[in-house]
C-alpha positions in Angstrom: -11.9 24.0 -25.1 -12.6 24.2 -21.6 -10.5 21.6 -19.5 -12.3 19.1 -17.4 -11.7 17.2 -14.2 -10.7 13.3 -14.7 -9.5 11.0 -12.4 -6.1 8.9 -13.2 -7.3 4.8 -13.6 -3.6 3.8 -14.3 -0.7 4.7 -16.4 2.9 4.1 -17.6 5.8 6.6 -18.7 4.1 9.5 -20.1 1.1 7.8 -21.2 -2.1 7.5 -18.5 -5.6 6.2 -18.9 -8.1 8.6 -16.9 -11.6 8.8 -16.7 -13.2 12.2 -17.1 -15.7 13.9 -14.6 -18.4 15.9 -15.5 -20.8 17.1 -13.1 -20.4 14.3 -10.8 -20.7 11.5 -13.5 -18.1 9.8 -14.7 -17.4 9.3 -18.6 -15.5 7.0 -20.9 -11.7 6.5 -20.4 -9.1 8.4 -22.1 -6.0 7.7 -23.1 -3.6 11.0 -22.2 0.0 12.4 -22.5 1.3 15.0 -20.0 1.6 18.4 -21.8 5.2 19.5 -21.8 6.5 20.1 -18.0 4.2 21.1 -16.3 4.3 18.7 -13.1 7.6 20.2 -12.0 6.7 19.4 -8.6 6.7 15.6 -9.2 10.3 16.1 -10.6 12.4 13.9 -8.7 10.1 11.0 -8.9 10.2 7.6 -10.6 6.5 8.1 -11.9 4.9 11.9 -12.0 1.2 10.3 -11.7 -0.5 7.6 -9.7 -3.8 5.9 -9.6 -6.0 7.8 -7.5 -4.6 11.3 -8.8 -7.0 13.8 -9.8 -6.2 16.0 -13.0 -7.0 18.6 -15.4 -7.1 17.4 -19.0 -8.4 18.8 -22.4 -9.7 16.6 -25.3 -8.3 16.0 -28.3 -11.3 17.3 -30.8 -10.3 15.2 -33.6 -9.5 12.0 -31.4 -12.5 12.2 -28.6 -10.7 9.2 -26.8 -7.2 11.0 -26.9 -6.3 14.2 -24.3 -3.5 16.0 -23.0 -3.2 16.5 -19.1 -2.8 19.9 -18.0 -2.2 19.9 -14.2 -2.5 17.6 -11.5 -4.8 18.8 -8.5 -3.4 19.2 -4.9 -3.1 15.7 -3.2 -4.5 14.7 0.1 -1.8 12.3 0.4 0.2 9.9 -1.6 2.0 6.7 -0.9 5.4 6.0 -2.0 8.2 3.2 -2.0 11.7 3.3 -2.8 12.1 2.1 -6.3 15.7 0.2 -6.2 15.9 -0.1 -10.1 15.3 3.5 -10.5 16.9 4.7 -7.1 13.8 7.1 -6.8 10.5 7.5 -4.8 7.7 5.7 -6.8 4.1 7.0 -6.2 2.3 4.1 -5.6 -1.3 5.6 -5.4 -2.9 9.1 -4.2 -5.9 10.4 -2.4 -5.9 7.4 0.0 -8.3 6.7 2.8 -6.7 2.8 3.8 -3.8 0.7 2.9 -4.8 -3.0 2.7 -1.4 -5.0 3.8 -2.3 -8.4 2.3 -0.5 -11.4 3.6 -1.0 -15.3 3.5 -0.5 -17.7 6.6 1.1 -20.7 4.3 1.2 -20.1 0.5 3.2 -18.1 0.2 4.5 -18.4 3.9 3.7 -15.8 6.4 6.2 -12.9 6.4 5.7 -10.5 9.4 8.8 -8.6 8.7 7.8 -7.5 5.5 4.2 -6.5 6.8 6.6 -4.4 9.3 7.9 -2.4 6.2 4.5 -1.9 4.7 3.2 -0.5 8.3 6.0 1.8 8.3 5.5 3.1 5.2 1.6 3.7 6.3 2.8 5.5 9.2 5.1 7.9 7.1 2.4 8.8 4.6 -0.2 9.0 7.3 -2.5 6.3 6.0 -5.0 4.2 8.1 -3.3 0.4 7.5 -5.1 -2.6 7.9 -3.9 -6.1 7.7 -5.2 -8.7 5.6 -4.5 -12.0 6.3 -5.9 -14.1 3.3 -6.4 -17.7 2.4 -7.2 -18.4 6.1 -9.3 -20.8 5.3 -6.4 -23.4 4.0 -4.6 -22.6 7.7 -7.3 -21.9 10.6 -4.7 -21.1 12.9 -2.8 -23.9 13.2 0.7 -22.3 13.2 1.0 -20.6 16.8 4.1 -18.6 15.8 2.0 -17.1 12.8 -1.0 -16.5 15.2 1.1 -15.1 17.9 2.4 -12.2 15.2 -1.2 -11.3 14.3 -2.1 -11.0 17.8 0.9 -9.0 18.4 0.1 -6.8 15.7 -3.5 -6.0 17.2 -2.0 -5.8 20.8 -0.2 -2.8 19.5 -3.0 -0.9 17.5 -3.5 -2.2 14.2 -6.9 -3.9 12.6 -6.3 -7.5 11.3 -8.8 -9.4 9.1 -8.2 -12.9 8.7 -10.2 -13.5 5.3 -10.7 -15.9 2.3 -11.4 -14.6 -1.0 -12.2 -18.4 -1.9 -14.8 -19.0 1.0 -16.1 -15.4 1.7 -14.9 -15.8 5.3 -14.3 -11.9 6.7 -15.1 -10.3 3.3 -18.2 -8.6 4.4 -16.1 -6.8 7.2 -13.8 -5.9 4.3 -16.5 -4.7 2.1 -17.8 -2.5 5.0 -14.3 -1.1 6.0 -13.7 0.1 2.2 -17.3 1.3 1.5 -17.1 4.9 -0.1 -13.5 5.0 0.5 -10.2 4.7 -1.7 -8.0 1.8 -0.9 -4.7 0.2 -2.3 -3.7 -3.3 -2.2 -0.1 -4.2 -1.2 1.7 -7.4 -0.8 4.0 -10.1 -2.2 3.3 -12.0 -5.1 0.9 -14.8 -4.5 -1.0 -13.6 -1.2 -4.0 -13.5 -3.4 -4.9 -9.5 -4.1 -6.5 -9.9 -7.3 -8.5 -12.8 -6.2 -9.8 -10.5 -3.2 -10.9 -8.1 -5.5 -12.7 -10.8 -8.0 -14.3 -11.6 -4.7 -15.3 -8.0 -4.1 -16.6 -7.5 -7.6 -17.0 -10.8 -9.5 -17.4 -9.6 -12.9 -14.2 -8.2 -13.0 -12.7 -11.6 -13.6 -9.1 -10.6 -13.0 -6.3 -12.9 -14.1 -5.0 -14.8 -10.9 -1.9 -16.8 -11.1 -0.5 -19.8 -9.4 2.5 -20.1 -6.9 5.7 -21.5 -8.3 5.9 -25.1 -6.7 9.9 -24.6 -6.6 10.0 -21.3 -4.5 6.4 -21.4 -2.9 6.1 -17.9 -3.6 3.9 -15.9 -6.5 4.5 -15.2 -10.0 3.6 -11.8 -11.2 0.0 -11.7 -12.2 -0.5 -7.8 -11.9 1.9 -6.1 -14.1 0.6 -2.3 -13.4 -1.1 -0.2 -10.8 -5.0 0.1 -11.4 -7.6 2.0 -10.1 -10.9 0.0 -10.0 -14.4 0.9 -8.7 -16.2 -1.5 -6.9 -20.0 -2.1 -6.6 -21.8 0.7 -4.6 -22.1 -0.1 -0.9 -25.9 0.7 0.5 -26.7 3.8 2.3 -23.0 5.1 1.0 -23.0 7.9 -1.2 -19.2 8.1 -2.3 -18.0 5.7 -4.8 -15.6 3.0 -3.7 -12.3 2.4 -5.4 -9.7 -0.2 -4.5 -5.9 0.2 -6.4 -4.4 -3.3 -7.2 -0.7 -3.3 -7.5 1.8 -5.5 -8.8 3.3 -7.9 -5.9 6.4 -6.6 -4.2 9.3 -8.8 -3.5 11.2 -6.1 -1.4 10.0 -3.0 0.3 12.4 -0.3 1.3 10.6 2.2 3.5 10.6 5.8 1.4 10.9 9.3 2.9 12.8 9.1 6.1 16.3 8.9 7.6 17.6 5.8 9.3 17.2 7.9 12.7 13.7 8.5 12.2 12.7 5.2 11.9 11.7 5.1 15.5 9.0 7.5 15.2 7.0 5.5 12.6 6.8 2.2 14.6 4.0 2.3 17.1 5.5 0.9 19.9 9.1 2.4 19.7 7.9 5.9 19.0 6.8 6.7 22.9 10.3 5.9 23.9 12.1 8.0 21.3 14.8 10.5 23.5 14.3 8.4 26.6 17.4 6.4 26.4 20.4 6.9 28.7 22.1 8.0 25.8 19.1 10.0 24.2 18.5 10.1 20.5 22.3 9.0 20.4 21.7 5.8 21.1 21.7 3.0 18.4 19.3 0.7 20.6 21.9 -2.1 19.9 24.3 -2.3 23.1 24.1 0.9 25.1 23.2 0.5 29.0 19.9 2.4 29.5 18.4 1.7 26.3 14.4 2.0 26.8 14.0 0.3 23.3 16.1 -2.9 24.4 14.5 -3.0 28.1 11.3 -2.9 26.3 12.1 -5.8 24.5 13.1 -7.8 27.3 9.8 -7.1 29.1 8.0 -8.4 26.1 6.6 -4.9 25.4 8.1 -5.2 22.1 8.2 -8.0 20.0 11.8 -9.7 19.2 11.0 -9.9 15.6 9.7 -6.2 15.6 12.9 -5.2 17.0 14.9 -7.1 14.6 12.8 -5.4 11.9 13.8 -2.1 13.3 17.5 -3.2 13.1 17.5 -4.5 9.6 15.5 -1.3 8.4 17.8 1.1 9.9 20.7 -0.5 8.5 19.4 -0.2 4.7 18.3 3.2 5.4 21.6 4.5 6.6 23.5 3.3 3.2 20.6 5.1 1.0 
């Protein structure tokens, strides 16, 4: 039997749900296992496949809803994080056009340094990031510190959307940005990732959760990354997909060394190698450090600088 092309929807360990594609038309979902050790290029990763991967499968003639994964097509890109439990790179999504970095201004509290880490990972993977500040209807710009950080992200070149999945505020812009693309949602638990997807496609009714009153943070309601097809956008031929992911409590950038971090923070990169001590500068106390001078001049936000130092320290011990 000839193999067919399929799209990975979700998976765990060695079992993956895929959607077969025949002549451009999606077929029903199938449960597939990887045949032998064919994915040698994925050795060393926490997971061999992720939502968004395109694979070749054959269907079990005796069980039409089951099959085997024979191989994976070359990826345009893939997004990873460092999985501390497994001490390996974990693939979050593949063949992505956009990374939606979701935060909230109040509940759970705004975490700009967590956003810094997401943005670094997007730069490493060469995937366009967009910052989504959800639940904005509960806030409306009342905290000047939060607004200052959102404006600073805009200043250094990132798009920021202030939205509300509940009221629909800003959702038209979000729909337009994602039309015909494959996007991935990343953020801490409780920021409303599943609520955003429900707002984009109300028929889904994805389960959402309440915040923990004790810690003012979210509880995990999404337990497995999953690719979801959204309604077609008028005039756009390509399908629109979005990958929902479980909440991330700690994001450790993956795929770079400590000394390379400067190249993946937008306003830092142009200063790499220009310090008096060149590439040997630690950017902490040396005279003639261009990074420290930029912080003093307000060209680099103090909080971004603090993120840079903390991430550098973490990467140095991995």
